[in-house]
Structure formats: structure tokens, C-alpha cells
N, C-alpha and C positions, 0 to 999 in steps of 0.2 A: 328453107321450107316452101312447101306448094303453095300458089294462091289459095286463099281460102273457097273462092268460088269455084276453083276448078275441083278442090276435094269435093265439096259439096254436092256438084252437079254428077260426079263419077261414082259417088256412094250408091251401093246398090243394097235396100233396104228389103230385108225379108217380112213376110206376115208373121206376126206374133202367136203363139198360143196363148188361152186364156186358162191361167190357173188361178189359185188362190196360196201363194207362197208365203213362207213364215217372213216377219218384219226383219229388213235386213240393219246391222248395226248402224248406217245411217239412218234411217228412220226412226229407231229407237232415240238417238242423239234427238233429231229434229222434233221428236214428240215431246221429250224431255225440256227442250227450248222453248216449245210452244205453250206448254203449262206453264212454266214458269214466267211467260211474258204475259200471261192471260190471269194468273192466278187473283190478281188484285181486283178484276172484273166478276170474280165466280163463277167463272164459266172453264172449262176444258175442252179443248179440242182435240181430236186425234187423228194424225195423218195414217192413211193404211198402206199397205205394200204397195212397191212399185209395178204399176200397169194393172192389177186386180184390187179389188178392195173385199175386205172382209166385213164381220157384222158391225153393224156402227159405222160404216164408212160410206162413200158417195163420189159425185163429180158434176161438169157442165160443159155445153157446146153452144154454136153461136149462127147465125146471122146473114146476110143477104145485103151487101152494101156494093156500090159500084166499085170496079177494080181500075185503078188509074195507070196507064201506061209507064208513068214513073217510078210506081210502087214496083210493078213486075220487072222493071229494070234492076231494079237495088235487091231483087230476091236472089238470096244465096243457094238457094235450094229449088229446082223446079220440078213437079210431079205432084203425085197426090198423097202429100205429107200425112195429113189426118187420116186419110183413106188406109193406109196402111197400120196407122198406130189402130185403128179399129177391126183390122182384120179383114178388111174388105177385098173381094177377088179383084184382080187386074181389070181394067175397064170400068170398072165403077167409080163413079165420082160425085163428088159433093160440092162441086165448085159453084152452084147457083145459091148457096146456104153458108156461104164462107165471107168473113171479111179478109180481105187480103191486106195487108199492112206493109211488109218490107222496111219497117222501120228501124233504123240502127242506131244505140248510143255507145258511145265509148268513154272508157275512163283508165285509170291506171292499171288497174286489173284484167282487163282485156274489153271486149265489145260483144252485145248481145242483140242480136238483130230479131224482133217480133215478127215472125213470117204471115201466122193465118189463125185465125180464130172461127169457131163456132159455136153459136147458142143454141143448145139443144133442150128438152124437157129437163129441168131441174139441173142442169150442170153446163158449164163452160169449158170446152176443148181449147186448148192452146199449144201451137209448134212454135218454138225459137230456137235460133241458133247461138251458142256459145263458144268464142273464141279466146282462148284465155292467152294472157303474155306469161303465164309460168310453163315450163315444161314438166313441173314435178307432180302432177295432178293424177290421182288415180280414178279409173272411170266407176267404180263403186261408190267415190265420196261425191261426186256431183249431184246437187241438189236440182231436183227440177221443178220445185211448188214455188211459185210466186205468192204474194199476198194480192188478196183482189179486192177492190173496191169498187161498188156500183152505186152510182147516183151518189156519192158521198159516204156511203157506207161501208165497212168492211163485212164482207161475207163470210160464212163458214170457211175453217180452216182445214176441213177434210177433203180428201182427194186422191188419185191415184195417178200414176206417172210411169215415165220410161225414160232412159237416157240411151243412147246411142252415140258411141266413138266415132267419127269421121276421119280425122287425122291424128296427129300427134297432139295437138293441142286445140281441137276443135270437137264439138258434140253438138247432138240435136236434142233439144229438149221437148217432150210431151207432158202435157198436164190435162189431166180431168178434174176439174174443179168443181166442188157440191154447190150450188146457188139456187135453191128451192125457193118458191112463190116468186117467181119473176113474171112480170107481164112482158110474155115475147112480142107482143104487139106493138109495142113503144118501143122509140129509140133510149137506149142507155148508154149515161154516163161512165165509161169502164177505165178503171186506172187499173195496169199491173204494175208489180213492183217486185223484183227480184233482188235479193238481197242474200248474203252468206253462201253464195253459190257452191263454195267450198268452205264449210265452216271452220275447218280445222286451220285454214289459212288466213281467212279474214271474215269481218262480218257486219263492218261499219259500209261497205259499197254498195250503192245502189243503183239500179237501172230503171226509170220508171217511166213508162208508156201512157199515154192517154189517149182516148179516141173515142167514138160515137159508133154503137152499133145496134141492130135490131135483129130478132128472131121471126119477123113477120113473114119472110118467105118460107122459113122452114113449117110455122105455125099454119099457114094454110095449106099444106099439103099433108099434114099429121092428122091421125084419128085415134078417138077415144071410144074406147068400146066399156060399158057399163056392166060390173058383174054383181057385187053384191051378194058373195057367199059367204055364209057366217057358220061357224062353228065353235067349240068349247074343248078347251083338254080336261082331263079328270081333276085337276089341281082346281079349275076354275078359272084358268086364263081362257080369256076370248081373242078371236081372230075374225075380222071383217075383210075380204079381199074387196076392195072396191074396186078396181077400173085397169084398163089396160091402155097405155098410150103408144101408138105405134107412128113412126116418124122415118122417113129415109136414113136416118141416122141411127136409130136406137129402138128398142122396144124395152117400154117399162112397166112391170106388173105393181103396182102400188095395194099395199094391204096396211092395217092396223093391227096392232097386237097390245093387247090390253092386260097387265097384270092385275092380283088382286089388291096390291095397294097402290098402283101406278108408280114404283119405283123399284120394287124388287122382281125379278123375272126368274122363276126356277127352272122354265124351259124356253129355250130359243126355237122359233119356228122357221123355217126356208122352204124355198118351193124349188119342187122338180119340174121344168118344162120342157116338151116334147110335142113334136109334130106328128101330123098323120103317117109319116115315113118312118118312124121310131128315131129320127134324129133328135138328140138332147141338148138343148140351150146351154152353153156354159155361162157364168155368171161374168159380165165385164164389171160389175159393181153391186154390192149388196148393202144396205142398212136394214138392220133388224135391232131386235130388242128395243122396241119405241113404237109411240103410236103412229109414226109417220116413216114405216118401213116400206121397203121397193127392192125388186129385184132388178136389175138391168142386165139385157143382153143385146145380141146382134139385130141389126134390121132385118125384117122378114122378106124372103122371095115373096114374087108375085104369084107362085101357085100355091104358097101355104094357104090352106082354107079352114083348118083348125087348130087348136093347141090343147093339151090336155096337160093339166095343172095338178102337181100330187105334192100336197104338204108333208113335210116330215120335221120329226122334232128333235132336238139335241140338247144339252145341258146348257142352261142360260148362266152359269154361275163361271168366275174366272179364278184363277190361279189354282190353290190348293183345291178346292171346292169344286171344281169342274171335273166332269165326270165324262166316260165314254159312251154315254147313254145316246142311243140311235133309234127311232122308230119311225117307219114310213106310216101315214096316216091312208091307207087305200081307202078307208071308207069314206074319205072326204075330199077324194080326187073328183075333180069337174072338168068339163069343156068348155071352150070359148070359140065360138065361131067367128072367124074373121072375116068372112064373105057373106 
């Protein structure tokens, strides 16, 4: 078998399309496991689809800590890893906002190397490499989602991710984990725990990484634009589009969706975002059907001066009660001045 470092350095990673696919069988199993684990706490956490995120889902990014030469020497993959995950163009870099670790942990099931992390607005972005000792693992069964603890407390289990196979037994894991209400300007003690990387084969092995990071560098160049646009639906549901947060990593449109009883939503409200050239921004992640909803999309180019936001409504029900209702609210569309 080729040396893992040679495999990783030779891999060619293509820019990925942003879409909102259905849950895979792996994610369904993962969701069930997560619910069982948390049921005693009277909470339910739902993982979204690999890569993009659907209603009530989310993610995280991070940081700006000095890179040590020893860490770089251990890096199994060289190049803009998280930049590719975010669909950024060749030549664009987020190095100033990353924490580059290069830490490896090995046990009987294989070796995981935590490569790099970014703390973004409301999410933590993570790239790791998994080299398994087994030769009988299928790509679709590899679980890229770790457990995250920040300052000693476990954060939301929601997130998106992707897995890329680099060799017969080597995989690149990308995760975007939801971590709302973080103080990005302060150092954070972060613990990342990988377990059950291939749930059907084992679930007890753990790979635990601990480090300190901050989103201060990214926060310093981020911009928040107040919007405060309100409207109501015919059934009484209220929507407040609060603000747009812009950073070199992402753009996040935050809004609040209020139901009549704060529990049941007859309708779900999504956002269509386009710029002056007519370019439509696809969601990287979305959280809807709640008071703290958001629509996250790619970082804006420097020449974008305005954005047009058009709300649209779909059914807020699930299962058999869900309908194919879809209505574009053209009368509630508004523009956001970027410059």
C-alpha cells in the first residue's frame, strides 16, 4: 500500500456543487443513534445531509492561531482543504483564519489526523484524515461527524459534512458543526471526539483532540448589516429578517420565524438571495422552522454591492401532513446595500 502521505499529497480535490440532497442511509442511522443517546436529556438533535443542510440544520468555522513548523511537517495533506469544501475558487485562501494542527492519534482501528479548523459565525469547520486498518470499508459508511465540546460543554449535534476517499483505506473528513452564541473574540477550549467512524464495524473506539483556538482574526474583518424587515403570513405567522453577517468565509442571513403557538408551524419560510448580476446564491446550510433561523451561503465577491432577498413559503409539516405548497412572496422582497 502506498504511504499515506504520498496518497494525500497526490489527491486532486474538485470543487463541489451546493445542493440539498436527501438523507443517506448512514445519516438516518446516525440520527437514530443520536436521538437514543440524548432522549434522557429530553432533547433531540438532528444531523443534516452530508455537505448541504436542510430545514433546522446548521454548522461552524474558526480561528487564527500561529502555525508551528512541526505541525506543518506532520500535515498529511497540503493545500487549501477547507477552501475546497467551501467551494472557493483556486487561489483564494483562508489561511489567516485557520488553526492548523496536524495532530495524529492512532489506535487499533486506525489513525485520525486533525488537520485544520476554522471558527466562523455560528459554526466550526473541521478537516481531518482517517486511515483505517480495515480494507472492507465502503465510502458511504464513513461518518465524518465528531462530537464537539467547547469550554467543557457539548454543543449542538447538528451539522453538515462530506467524505472523500483518497486511497484504498484513507479518507478525508470534512465537518461543519453548528455552534451558535460563541464569543469569537475570546480563546475557546475545544475538544473534538471522533467515535464510531464506521458504526457498523465498531462504536467504542475514540480519537480525542484538545486545543485552544479563537475566531478573533475572522471577527476583526467581519461585517454585520442590520435589516429589521418584518412581514406576516395570512395564517398569522410572523417573520423578522434581522441582519446579514459577512465574512471572508461565509455570508449568513439571520431571521426569526414566529408561529402562533411557538411550537407548530403550518408554513416554513425560506430565502432566495441573488445579486445585481442575477447570480442566485445556493445554501451551504439552512436552519428554519424556529425563532433563530438562518440562511448561510458563500462569501461575497468584493464587487457585489447589493443583494435582493425574496422570501418564499413551503409546507412546514412533516411526514404525511407535508404538502407540495410553494409560494413566492414577491411583495415582501427587499434589497440589502452591501457598500
